[in-house]
N, C-alpha and C positions, 0 to 999 in steps of 0.2 A: 651721579646719584639722582634718583627720581625727584621731581618737584612735589610729589603727592603730599608728603608731610607738611610742607609749607602751606598748601591749600587747605589741608585738613585743620591745621592750627588756626588759620585765619577764619575758617568757618566756625570753629569752636568759639573764637573770640567774638564773632558777630552774635552768636547765641548768648554769650555771657554779658555782653556790653550793656544791655538795658537794665540789668539788675542793680538795685541800690544796695551796695555792701557797706559795712562798717566793721569795726573791730569785734562786734558781737552782732547777733541777730539773725533773722530769717534769710537775709540776703546772702550771708555766708553759707547757710545750710542749703539754700537753693543752688548756689554755685557749685558746692561740693557734690551735691546729688547729681548734677549734670556731668561733672568730671568722673564720677563713679560709674557712669554708663560706659566709660572707655577703659578705665583701670580699676582694679578691685580695692579701692580705698577703704580703710577703717576710719570711721568718724567718731570723734570723742567730744564730750561735753565736760567742761570744768566749771563748777558752780560759782556764782557771784560770791565774793567775799573770801574765796580761797587765797591763802597767802602763797605768793610765788616769789621767793627770794625777798627783795626789798619792796615788792609791789603787792597789789591785791587785785584779783579779777573784778572788774567793774560791773555795774548793773548792765543788764542787756537793753539795747536800744532797738526799737522798731518804728517804722513810719509807714502810715497808710496813704497820707495825702498832705499837701501843703499848698497854700496859694495866698495871694494878696488881691483884694478887690478894690477898685476905685469907687467913687461915688455913684457911677453909672452901672455898677455891678459887673464891670469887665475885669477879667483876670489879667492884671498887669505883671504878675509873677506867678509861674505855674510849675510846680514840682513835676507834674506829669510830662511836661515838655523836656525837661532836663533835670535829672536828680541831683546835679551839682547846685541847683538853686537853693537848696536848704543846707545850712551849716550842719555838719555832722554832729550828732548827739544833741540837737536842739530839743529843749523841753517843750511840752505841749503849750499852745497859746491859742486863745480865741478872743480877740479884743478889737475894738475900734480906736483909732488914734490918728492925730494929724500927721501930715508929712514930716514935720520937723522931728516928731518922736520916732516915726518909722525909720528915718535916716540914721538914727543911732544904732539900728540893727541891720543895716545894709553894708555889704562888702563888695567892692569893685576895684578894678585896676586901671588907673588913669593912663599908665604907660602901655596898656593893651586894651584899648577901648571896646574891642569886639569880643573879648574873652570873659567867660564866667570863671571866677577863681574857685579853687577848692579850699574850703576852710573847715576846721573842726574845733570842737571844744569838748574833749573827752572827760576831763577831770575837773571842770568847773561848770556848774549848771547855768546855761544861758540859752538864748535862742537867736536865730539870725537867718537872713536870706542873702544869697550871693547872686549878683547880677552883673551884666556888662556895664561899663561906664556909659556907653551909648544909651543903654536902657535906663540907667539912673537919670541921665539928663532929660529924659522925656517925661519923668514923673511931674505931675502938676500939683500945686497946692490944693489941699482939701483933706477930707477924712478918708481913711483907708480901713478896710476890714481885713485883719490878719488872722490866718488860721494855720496852725501846724498840728496835724493829727498824728501825734507820736506818743511813744510810751517809754518810760525808763522803769524797769521792773527787776525784781530778783530773778535772774535767769542763769545764763551760762555763757562761757566763751567756747566756740566751736573750732576744731581743727581737724584736718585729715592727715592720715599717715599711711604709707605703704612700705612694708618691709619685704624686699625681694631676696630670698636666701641665695647664697652662693656656696662654693666649695669651702670657703673660709668664713670664720666668724668676723674677720676684719671687715670694716665697712667703708664704703664711699657714701658721703652724705650730700643730698641735694635738698635745698630749702628755697621755697618761694612764698610770697605773701599774697593773701586773698582778702583784702579788707578795704579796698577803695571802691567808690562808686564808678560811674562811667568815664574811665580814662584808659586808653588803649596801651600805650607804651609803658607808662609808669606802673600800671597795675596788671593788665591782663596778659601782656606778652610773657611774663614770667610763668604764671600758671599754665598757659597753653603749651609753652615749650617744655616745661617739666612734665606735663601730662603725656606728651608724645615721646619724650625720652623714656619715661616709665614704660609706655606701651612697647617701645623698641627693646628695652632691657628685658622685659618679660619673655621675649622671643630668642634671647641670646644665651649661649653657654656662659656661665659667670664664675670667675675665680673668686670675686668678692661678693659680700652681701651689700645690698643697697638700702639705705634708709632715706626715704623721700617724704617731705612734709609740706603741707599747704596750710599756712598759719596766718593769723593777723600779725601785721608787722609790730615789732617791739614787744608789746604785751604778750603776743602769741609766742614769740621765740623765748621770752623769759619764762612763760608758763611751761613750754615744752621742755626747756632745759631743767626746770625745777623738778620735773617728773622723770627725766631720763639721763641726767648728766653723768652719773657714775658709769653706766654702760657705754655712753657715747665717748667719754674720755678713754675708756679701756679699748674700744674697738675701732673708732674712726681714724683712718689713715690720711684721708683727704676729703675735702668737701667744697661745694660751690654754692654761693648765694645767687639765685637766678632772678634778675630784675632788669627792666629796661632793655629788652633784647629783641625789639620789634622793628626798629627803623633801619634805614640803609645809610645813615650819615657817617657812622664811625664804628670802630670796635675799641673797647676800653677794658682796662684791667686795673683792679684795685686789690692790693696785696693783703695778706694777713698782717697782724700787728708788727711783726719783725720781718716779714717777707721771706722767711727761710724754711717754709714747710714744703712737704711734697706737693701740696696743692699749688703753691707758687711755682715750684720747679716745673711741673707738667704744663701749667698754663703758659709760662714764658716760653717753654720749648715749642708748644704747638703754635703760639702766636708768632714766634720768630719766623716760622716757615709759611704759615697760612696768611697772616696779616702783619707783615713786618712794619707797616706804618701805624700800628695800633697806638692808642693814647694811653700813656702810663701814669697812673695816679699814685699817691702815697696813702698810707693809712690815716694820715691827717685829713684826707678828703672824704673819709667815711661818712655814711649817712643812712645806711640800711641795716639789716640784721647782722651784718658782720660786726657791728658794735657789741652785740651780745655774745656771739660765738667766739670772738677773739678777746673778750674782756679778761682782766686778771683773775686767775683762779679757774676760769672756764678753759681758755687757751686751746680752743679747737682749731685744727688746720683748715680754715674756711676762707677762701678768696672769692672775689666777685669778677665774673666775666660779663660784660655788658656791650650793648651798642653805644648810643650816646648816653652818658652818665646822667642819672637823676640830678636835677638842679642846674644842669648845664644848658639843655635845649630850651628854647623860649616858650614852648607849649607846655612845659612841665607844670603840673598842678593847676591846669586850667581846662576849660572845655575844648581848647584847641588840640589837646592830646586825644585825638579821636581816631576813628577807623581809617581816615585818610593818611594819617601820619605813619601808621604801621602797614607793612606789606607782607604778602606771602614770601617774597624773596628775602626780606629782612629776617623773618622768623626762621626760614629755612637755613640761612647762613649761621644763625645763632645755634640752631639745633645741631648742625654739622660741626661747629666749633666745639661744643660741649661733648658731642659724640666722639670726636677725635681725642679729646682729653681723657674720656673714659676708656677708650680703646688703648691709649698709651699707658694708663694706669694698670689696666688688665695685663698688658704685655711686659710691664716693667719688672725685670729680674736682673740678677747678676749672672753673667755667663762666663765660662772659661773654655778655651780651646783645649782639646784633649791630646794634641800631639805637639812635639817639639819642632820648632821651625815652621815655615809655611806649609800648610797641608797641600798635597798633590790633588788639585781639583779635577784635572782632566780625567783621571782614571775613574772618578766617581760621577762623571757626567755633569760636573758643576761648572766647567769651563766652556764657553761658547765655541763651537767649531767654525763659526763665521765671524770674522772680525769686522765690526762696524764701530762708528763713533759711539752709538748707544751701548753696544755690548762692552766696549772698552770702559765706559763709565760704570756699568754694572759690576764689572770685575773689580775696578778700583774701589767702589763702595764696599763690596764684600770683603776685599782684602784689608781695607781700612778698619772695617768693623772687627775683623779677626785680630788685627794688631792691638786693639784696645780691650779685647775680650779676655782679660787676664784674671777675672774673678773679683777684681776690686772696684770696677765701674758697673753701675747699673745701665740699663738700656737708654734711659734718658740722658745720662751723662755721656755715653758713647755718641749718641745722636748729636749732642752739642759739640763734642770734640771733633767729629768728622764732617759736620755740616750736612747731615742727611736726616730727613724726617723719620720719626719712629715708624710711621706707616710704611715707608719704603723699605725698612729693614726687616719687616715681618717675613717676607718670602725667603730671604737669606737665612734667617734663623731657623725656619722650618726645614729647609734643605740641609743645613749643617747639622742640626739635631738628628734628622732622619738618617744621615750618613755617619753618625757616631763621632762627628768632629767637634761637637759642642755640648757642654753640660751645664745645667743650672746649679749654682753653688749657694743660693740664698734660701733654699727650702729643704 
């Protein structure tokens, strides 16, 4: 497979990385507008104050600039250098204060002295700056001028949606979040992989319809569910939450609440063959939007496929989660993993052999005329598939039983169907 999607995804990430995003505001709109240049997103606005289940859409936050000046007028903290420097949703401030007072509004990590932490205060009004511990240690006693040029207004929450129709109204759901400032793996890897999966899907014949959303984490998924839950429960057969898919350190899987959905089944099948050393988590390790999609009463079949899981890698939620942590190869690998899951879902049917006993393959040109080690394996794989194609097992179950990836079975199925030896029994 060509490397081009990995490079394209990384280039999109480079373009999105400098934008200051939050759960609301112009950063989200700007990011979605860039993604819309690649795929035909529909963008929606949900007004402040809208009730969404047990929550309410918050006021919209935007920021123009922020800095701290020392007594000599030098910027010792500068939002323009790194947008993580300002605590998310900080209220406006323009004050002079001594260092002792400023320290009450500073956040740093002693255990990671070079890192700027990512801190937010969405639902309690406060202000703050995030700096490295090393930077904090360099602050000298004296008066400081603190400026945060931000606004909290009656606005809206913004999200993007793409519905790609298929032959069936049954849906496969892909969700990613777009609400963090400049962090590469935790934030932007998900949207860029989802963007290029969407671009690929738009060019494929599709059995299923695809519902793909770019939302603010937590409040965005709750908002989206509050507007679409009935149709989603009726139509979605499998889904994946796409986050932390950009590094090369690991491949991870986090199941649905009970781990028994079609999404779990296909993810485990593909991982078994593609990444047998994958890291397996339980639903008790959840922390992203699977919390909403799998919650009681919602109960959607949404699992998470990741590289190194959020909260596990040391750069998580700091300025060290940067463009050096994520690679084109890491993005490409995640793209291919999700692509293979989608292809397996598209191909997953129950099949039944149409003759009694083993079919005579030779007279149909299905038996190799030259016997080699490889041809012998292909015949064994085909005959093993036929042995379990009794109408009771779907393709993923047969793949698991005979130890052959679904993608390897595709040519067998096509040949057997074309020769009238195999029929679909589940449609």
